[in-house]
mmCIF file of the C-alpha atoms, coordinates in Angstrom:
data_MODEL
# 
_entry.id   MODEL 
# 
loop_
_atom_site.group_PDB 
_atom_site.id 
_atom_site.type_symbol 
_atom_site.label_atom_id 
_atom_site.label_alt_id 
_atom_site.label_comp_id 
_atom_site.label_asym_id 
_atom_site.label_entity_id 
_atom_site.label_seq_id 
_atom_site.pdbx_PDB_ins_code 
_atom_site.Cartn_x 
_atom_site.Cartn_y 
_atom_site.Cartn_z 
_atom_site.occupancy 
_atom_site.B_iso_or_equiv 
_atom_site.pdbx_formal_charge 
_atom_site.auth_seq_id 
_atom_site.auth_comp_id 
_atom_site.auth_asym_id 
_atom_site.auth_atom_id 
_atom_site.pdbx_PDB_model_num 
ATOM 1   C CA . UNK A 1 1   ? 49.522 142.259 95.893  1.00 0.00 ? 1   UNK A CA 1 
ATOM 2   C CA . UNK A 1 2   ? 51.876 143.034 98.782  1.00 0.00 ? 2   UNK A CA 1 
ATOM 3   C CA . UNK A 1 3   ? 51.162 141.602 102.220 1.00 0.00 ? 3   UNK A CA 1 
ATOM 4   C CA . UNK A 1 4   ? 50.549 144.717 104.303 1.00 0.00 ? 4   UNK A CA 1 
ATOM 5   C CA . UNK A 1 5   ? 50.900 142.731 107.531 1.00 0.00 ? 5   UNK A CA 1 
ATOM 6   C CA . UNK A 1 6   ? 54.328 141.366 106.705 1.00 0.00 ? 6   UNK A CA 1 
ATOM 7   C CA . UNK A 1 7   ? 57.245 142.462 108.821 1.00 0.00 ? 7   UNK A CA 1 
ATOM 8   C CA . UNK A 1 8   ? 60.033 144.705 107.630 1.00 0.00 ? 8   UNK A CA 1 
ATOM 9   C CA . UNK A 1 9   ? 62.268 143.466 104.839 1.00 0.00 ? 9   UNK A CA 1 
ATOM 10  C CA . UNK A 1 10  ? 65.624 141.900 105.688 1.00 0.00 ? 10  UNK A CA 1 
ATOM 11  C CA . UNK A 1 11  ? 68.466 144.345 106.195 1.00 0.00 ? 11  UNK A CA 1 
ATOM 12  C CA . UNK A 1 12  ? 71.714 143.717 104.343 1.00 0.00 ? 12  UNK A CA 1 
ATOM 13  C CA . UNK A 1 13  ? 74.833 145.556 105.455 1.00 0.00 ? 13  UNK A CA 1 
ATOM 14  C CA . UNK A 1 14  ? 77.244 146.736 102.777 1.00 0.00 ? 14  UNK A CA 1 
ATOM 15  C CA . UNK A 1 15  ? 80.380 144.755 102.140 1.00 0.00 ? 15  UNK A CA 1 
ATOM 16  C CA . UNK A 1 16  ? 83.754 146.302 102.974 1.00 0.00 ? 16  UNK A CA 1 
ATOM 17  C CA . UNK A 1 17  ? 85.903 144.208 100.626 1.00 0.00 ? 17  UNK A CA 1 
ATOM 18  C CA . UNK A 1 18  ? 89.266 145.645 101.645 1.00 0.00 ? 18  UNK A CA 1 
ATOM 19  C CA . UNK A 1 19  ? 88.615 144.973 105.340 1.00 0.00 ? 19  UNK A CA 1 
ATOM 20  C CA . UNK A 1 20  ? 87.124 141.527 104.701 1.00 0.00 ? 20  UNK A CA 1 
ATOM 21  C CA . UNK A 1 21  ? 90.010 140.525 102.451 1.00 0.00 ? 21  UNK A CA 1 
ATOM 22  C CA . UNK A 1 22  ? 92.564 141.713 105.017 1.00 0.00 ? 22  UNK A CA 1 
ATOM 23  C CA . UNK A 1 23  ? 91.037 139.485 107.706 1.00 0.00 ? 23  UNK A CA 1 
ATOM 24  C CA . UNK A 1 24  ? 90.746 136.574 105.277 1.00 0.00 ? 24  UNK A CA 1 
ATOM 25  C CA . UNK A 1 25  ? 94.424 137.004 104.396 1.00 0.00 ? 25  UNK A CA 1 
ATOM 26  C CA . UNK A 1 26  ? 95.381 136.678 108.061 1.00 0.00 ? 26  UNK A CA 1 
ATOM 27  C CA . UNK A 1 27  ? 95.843 140.293 109.092 1.00 0.00 ? 27  UNK A CA 1 
ATOM 28  C CA . UNK A 1 28  ? 95.582 140.871 112.828 1.00 0.00 ? 28  UNK A CA 1 
ATOM 29  C CA . UNK A 1 29  ? 92.062 141.831 113.828 1.00 0.00 ? 29  UNK A CA 1 
ATOM 30  C CA . UNK A 1 30  ? 93.429 144.797 115.809 1.00 0.00 ? 30  UNK A CA 1 
ATOM 31  C CA . UNK A 1 31  ? 95.138 146.136 112.685 1.00 0.00 ? 31  UNK A CA 1 
ATOM 32  C CA . UNK A 1 32  ? 91.957 145.723 110.637 1.00 0.00 ? 32  UNK A CA 1 
ATOM 33  C CA . UNK A 1 33  ? 89.848 147.416 113.330 1.00 0.00 ? 33  UNK A CA 1 
ATOM 34  C CA . UNK A 1 34  ? 92.311 150.305 113.507 1.00 0.00 ? 34  UNK A CA 1 
ATOM 35  C CA . UNK A 1 35  ? 92.282 150.763 109.739 1.00 0.00 ? 35  UNK A CA 1 
ATOM 36  C CA . UNK A 1 36  ? 88.559 150.061 109.283 1.00 0.00 ? 36  UNK A CA 1 
ATOM 37  C CA . UNK A 1 37  ? 86.860 150.971 112.575 1.00 0.00 ? 37  UNK A CA 1 
ATOM 38  C CA . UNK A 1 38  ? 83.387 150.659 111.026 1.00 0.00 ? 38  UNK A CA 1 
ATOM 39  C CA . UNK A 1 39  ? 83.964 146.982 110.165 1.00 0.00 ? 39  UNK A CA 1 
ATOM 40  C CA . UNK A 1 40  ? 82.114 144.889 112.793 1.00 0.00 ? 40  UNK A CA 1 
ATOM 41  C CA . UNK A 1 41  ? 83.787 141.605 111.843 1.00 0.00 ? 41  UNK A CA 1 
ATOM 42  C CA . UNK A 1 42  ? 87.164 142.892 113.063 1.00 0.00 ? 42  UNK A CA 1 
ATOM 43  C CA . UNK A 1 43  ? 85.625 143.845 116.432 1.00 0.00 ? 43  UNK A CA 1 
ATOM 44  C CA . UNK A 1 44  ? 83.864 140.479 116.590 1.00 0.00 ? 44  UNK A CA 1 
ATOM 45  C CA . UNK A 1 45  ? 87.120 138.639 116.027 1.00 0.00 ? 45  UNK A CA 1 
ATOM 46  C CA . UNK A 1 46  ? 88.842 140.703 118.721 1.00 0.00 ? 46  UNK A CA 1 
ATOM 47  C CA . UNK A 1 47  ? 85.980 140.035 121.151 1.00 0.00 ? 47  UNK A CA 1 
ATOM 48  C CA . UNK A 1 48  ? 86.079 136.297 120.455 1.00 0.00 ? 48  UNK A CA 1 
ATOM 49  C CA . UNK A 1 49  ? 89.862 136.097 120.767 1.00 0.00 ? 49  UNK A CA 1 
ATOM 50  C CA . UNK A 1 50  ? 90.000 137.995 124.047 1.00 0.00 ? 50  UNK A CA 1 
ATOM 51  C CA . UNK A 1 51  ? 87.113 136.016 125.544 1.00 0.00 ? 51  UNK A CA 1 
ATOM 52  C CA . UNK A 1 52  ? 88.905 132.774 124.661 1.00 0.00 ? 52  UNK A CA 1 
ATOM 53  C CA . UNK A 1 53  ? 92.000 134.107 126.459 1.00 0.00 ? 53  UNK A CA 1 
ATOM 54  C CA . UNK A 1 54  ? 89.982 134.763 129.625 1.00 0.00 ? 54  UNK A CA 1 
ATOM 55  C CA . UNK A 1 55  ? 89.644 138.529 129.221 1.00 0.00 ? 55  UNK A CA 1 
ATOM 56  C CA . UNK A 1 56  ? 85.877 138.954 129.490 1.00 0.00 ? 56  UNK A CA 1 
ATOM 57  C CA . UNK A 1 57  ? 85.901 142.697 130.185 1.00 0.00 ? 57  UNK A CA 1 
ATOM 58  C CA . UNK A 1 58  ? 88.110 143.419 127.177 1.00 0.00 ? 58  UNK A CA 1 
ATOM 59  C CA . UNK A 1 59  ? 85.952 141.103 125.088 1.00 0.00 ? 59  UNK A CA 1 
ATOM 60  C CA . UNK A 1 60  ? 82.877 143.002 126.267 1.00 0.00 ? 60  UNK A CA 1 
ATOM 61  C CA . UNK A 1 61  ? 84.429 146.318 125.219 1.00 0.00 ? 61  UNK A CA 1 
ATOM 62  C CA . UNK A 1 62  ? 85.380 145.050 121.757 1.00 0.00 ? 62  UNK A CA 1 
ATOM 63  C CA . UNK A 1 63  ? 81.965 143.435 121.245 1.00 0.00 ? 63  UNK A CA 1 
ATOM 64  C CA . UNK A 1 64  ? 80.161 146.607 122.341 1.00 0.00 ? 64  UNK A CA 1 
ATOM 65  C CA . UNK A 1 65  ? 82.225 148.706 119.922 1.00 0.00 ? 65  UNK A CA 1 
ATOM 66  C CA . UNK A 1 66  ? 81.413 146.402 117.011 1.00 0.00 ? 66  UNK A CA 1 
ATOM 67  C CA . UNK A 1 67  ? 77.778 146.232 118.072 1.00 0.00 ? 67  UNK A CA 1 
ATOM 68  C CA . UNK A 1 68  ? 77.426 150.025 118.004 1.00 0.00 ? 68  UNK A CA 1 
ATOM 69  C CA . UNK A 1 69  ? 79.327 150.383 114.733 1.00 0.00 ? 69  UNK A CA 1 
ATOM 70  C CA . UNK A 1 70  ? 77.035 147.708 113.282 1.00 0.00 ? 70  UNK A CA 1 
ATOM 71  C CA . UNK A 1 71  ? 73.901 149.467 114.568 1.00 0.00 ? 71  UNK A CA 1 
ATOM 72  C CA . UNK A 1 72  ? 75.049 152.633 112.807 1.00 0.00 ? 72  UNK A CA 1 
ATOM 73  C CA . UNK A 1 73  ? 75.418 150.715 109.551 1.00 0.00 ? 73  UNK A CA 1 
ATOM 74  C CA . UNK A 1 74  ? 72.086 148.937 109.993 1.00 0.00 ? 74  UNK A CA 1 
ATOM 75  C CA . UNK A 1 75  ? 70.295 152.251 110.410 1.00 0.00 ? 75  UNK A CA 1 
ATOM 76  C CA . UNK A 1 76  ? 72.022 153.688 107.349 1.00 0.00 ? 76  UNK A CA 1 
ATOM 77  C CA . UNK A 1 77  ? 70.861 150.587 105.469 1.00 0.00 ? 77  UNK A CA 1 
ATOM 78  C CA . UNK A 1 78  ? 67.222 151.256 106.326 1.00 0.00 ? 78  UNK A CA 1 
ATOM 79  C CA . UNK A 1 79  ? 66.785 149.175 109.478 1.00 0.00 ? 79  UNK A CA 1 
ATOM 80  C CA . UNK A 1 80  ? 64.162 150.670 111.799 1.00 0.00 ? 80  UNK A CA 1 
ATOM 81  C CA . UNK A 1 81  ? 65.093 148.915 115.039 1.00 0.00 ? 81  UNK A CA 1 
ATOM 82  C CA . UNK A 1 82  ? 63.590 145.526 114.260 1.00 0.00 ? 82  UNK A CA 1 
ATOM 83  C CA . UNK A 1 83  ? 63.376 142.977 111.522 1.00 0.00 ? 83  UNK A CA 1 
ATOM 84  C CA . UNK A 1 84  ? 65.542 140.277 110.045 1.00 0.00 ? 84  UNK A CA 1 
ATOM 85  C CA . UNK A 1 85  ? 69.303 140.635 109.730 1.00 0.00 ? 85  UNK A CA 1 
ATOM 86  C CA . UNK A 1 86  ? 70.076 137.490 107.723 1.00 0.00 ? 86  UNK A CA 1 
ATOM 87  C CA . UNK A 1 87  ? 73.073 135.375 108.727 1.00 0.00 ? 87  UNK A CA 1 
ATOM 88  C CA . UNK A 1 88  ? 73.425 134.129 105.156 1.00 0.00 ? 88  UNK A CA 1 
ATOM 89  C CA . UNK A 1 89  ? 74.386 137.655 104.016 1.00 0.00 ? 89  UNK A CA 1 
ATOM 90  C CA . UNK A 1 90  ? 78.115 137.610 104.816 1.00 0.00 ? 90  UNK A CA 1 
ATOM 91  C CA . UNK A 1 91  ? 78.484 141.343 105.688 1.00 0.00 ? 91  UNK A CA 1 
ATOM 92  C CA . UNK A 1 92  ? 75.819 140.914 108.408 1.00 0.00 ? 92  UNK A CA 1 
ATOM 93  C CA . UNK A 1 93  ? 77.845 138.262 110.180 1.00 0.00 ? 93  UNK A CA 1 
ATOM 94  C CA . UNK A 1 94  ? 80.247 140.679 111.868 1.00 0.00 ? 94  UNK A CA 1 
ATOM 95  C CA . UNK A 1 95  ? 77.394 142.511 113.564 1.00 0.00 ? 95  UNK A CA 1 
ATOM 96  C CA . UNK A 1 96  ? 75.652 139.272 114.544 1.00 0.00 ? 96  UNK A CA 1 
ATOM 97  C CA . UNK A 1 97  ? 78.914 137.855 115.933 1.00 0.00 ? 97  UNK A CA 1 
ATOM 98  C CA . UNK A 1 98  ? 79.393 141.057 117.975 1.00 0.00 ? 98  UNK A CA 1 
ATOM 99  C CA . UNK A 1 99  ? 75.886 140.671 119.348 1.00 0.00 ? 99  UNK A CA 1 
ATOM 100 C CA . UNK A 1 100 ? 76.570 137.058 120.367 1.00 0.00 ? 100 UNK A CA 1 
ATOM 101 C CA . UNK A 1 101 ? 79.970 137.988 121.840 1.00 0.00 ? 101 UNK A CA 1 
ATOM 102 C CA . UNK A 1 102 ? 78.388 140.836 123.784 1.00 0.00 ? 102 UNK A CA 1 
ATOM 103 C CA . UNK A 1 103 ? 75.791 138.477 125.244 1.00 0.00 ? 103 UNK A CA 1 
ATOM 104 C CA . UNK A 1 104 ? 78.456 135.953 126.212 1.00 0.00 ? 104 UNK A CA 1 
ATOM 105 C CA . UNK A 1 105 ? 80.806 138.510 127.767 1.00 0.00 ? 105 UNK A CA 1 
ATOM 106 C CA . UNK A 1 106 ? 77.937 140.242 129.585 1.00 0.00 ? 106 UNK A CA 1 
ATOM 107 C CA . UNK A 1 107 ? 76.853 136.929 131.077 1.00 0.00 ? 107 UNK A CA 1 
ATOM 108 C CA . UNK A 1 108 ? 80.381 136.167 132.234 1.00 0.00 ? 108 UNK A CA 1 
ATOM 109 C CA . UNK A 1 109 ? 80.741 139.495 134.071 1.00 0.00 ? 109 UNK A CA 1 
ATOM 110 C CA . UNK A 1 110 ? 77.344 139.259 135.741 1.00 0.00 ? 110 UNK A CA 1 
ATOM 111 C CA . UNK A 1 111 ? 75.362 141.555 133.447 1.00 0.00 ? 111 UNK A CA 1 
ATOM 112 C CA . UNK A 1 112 ? 72.436 139.138 133.270 1.00 0.00 ? 112 UNK A CA 1 
ATOM 113 C CA . UNK A 1 113 ? 69.880 141.629 131.881 1.00 0.00 ? 113 UNK A CA 1 
ATOM 114 C CA . UNK A 1 114 ? 72.268 142.722 129.123 1.00 0.00 ? 114 UNK A CA 1 
ATOM 115 C CA . UNK A 1 115 ? 73.081 139.110 128.263 1.00 0.00 ? 115 UNK A CA 1 
ATOM 116 C CA . UNK A 1 116 ? 69.394 138.225 128.015 1.00 0.00 ? 116 UNK A CA 1 
ATOM 117 C CA . UNK A 1 117 ? 68.599 141.320 125.937 1.00 0.00 ? 117 UNK A CA 1 
ATOM 118 C CA . UNK A 1 118 ? 71.428 140.629 123.497 1.00 0.00 ? 118 UNK A CA 1 
ATOM 119 C CA . UNK A 1 119 ? 70.554 136.943 123.234 1.00 0.00 ? 119 UNK A CA 1 
ATOM 120 C CA . UNK A 1 120 ? 66.924 137.790 122.451 1.00 0.00 ? 120 UNK A CA 1 
ATOM 121 C CA . UNK A 1 121 ? 68.008 140.446 119.945 1.00 0.00 ? 121 UNK A CA 1 
ATOM 122 C CA . UNK A 1 122 ? 70.217 137.863 118.227 1.00 0.00 ? 122 UNK A CA 1 
ATOM 123 C CA . UNK A 1 123 ? 67.396 135.330 118.120 1.00 0.00 ? 123 UNK A CA 1 
ATOM 124 C CA . UNK A 1 124 ? 64.888 137.906 116.837 1.00 0.00 ? 124 UNK A CA 1 
ATOM 125 C CA . UNK A 1 125 ? 67.319 139.127 114.168 1.00 0.00 ? 125 UNK A CA 1 
ATOM 126 C CA . UNK A 1 126 ? 68.407 135.740 112.835 1.00 0.00 ? 126 UNK A CA 1 
ATOM 127 C CA . UNK A 1 127 ? 67.449 132.341 114.164 1.00 0.00 ? 127 UNK A CA 1 
ATOM 128 C CA . UNK A 1 128 ? 70.209 130.901 111.992 1.00 0.00 ? 128 UNK A CA 1 
ATOM 129 C CA . UNK A 1 129 ? 72.812 133.169 113.634 1.00 0.00 ? 129 UNK A CA 1 
ATOM 130 C CA . UNK A 1 130 ? 71.454 132.298 117.061 1.00 0.00 ? 130 UNK A CA 1 
ATOM 131 C CA . UNK A 1 131 ? 71.721 128.586 116.277 1.00 0.00 ? 131 UNK A CA 1 
ATOM 132 C CA . UNK A 1 132 ? 75.284 129.037 115.010 1.00 0.00 ? 132 UNK A CA 1 
ATOM 133 C CA . UNK A 1 133 ? 76.581 131.405 117.701 1.00 0.00 ? 133 UNK A CA 1 
ATOM 134 C CA . UNK A 1 134 ? 74.619 131.288 120.936 1.00 0.00 ? 134 UNK A CA 1 
ATOM 135 C CA . UNK A 1 135 ? 75.798 127.855 121.912 1.00 0.00 ? 135 UNK A CA 1 
ATOM 136 C CA . UNK A 1 136 ? 79.474 128.390 121.101 1.00 0.00 ? 136 UNK A CA 1 
# 
């Protein structure tokens, strides 16, 4: 018998093999994002790279783009605004990385409420992702 009190099932984003393989092969994240704008991992990589270079506002913009593209995909995959987004499902990692990058960039530009909201969203979506990303 199903547990009627259980939360929603985990959401698994679809894989975009061509985009993933391009990044894995060393293609520039900007080129991958331009060719595959719905691929959150490319936006996450751009956000992380620009933040590391001291460009928090640009990082914020890239992270927000990937976050919104990921939300679109989550909804198309049946996500209803809450529930687990497992870190161990590789295609989910781009969205989760964008969420962490958005929190980090928001914090650095003084958007405390946004940073806290994104950090809590990350934690609620995947404790494993939070553990891997929030402290980096």
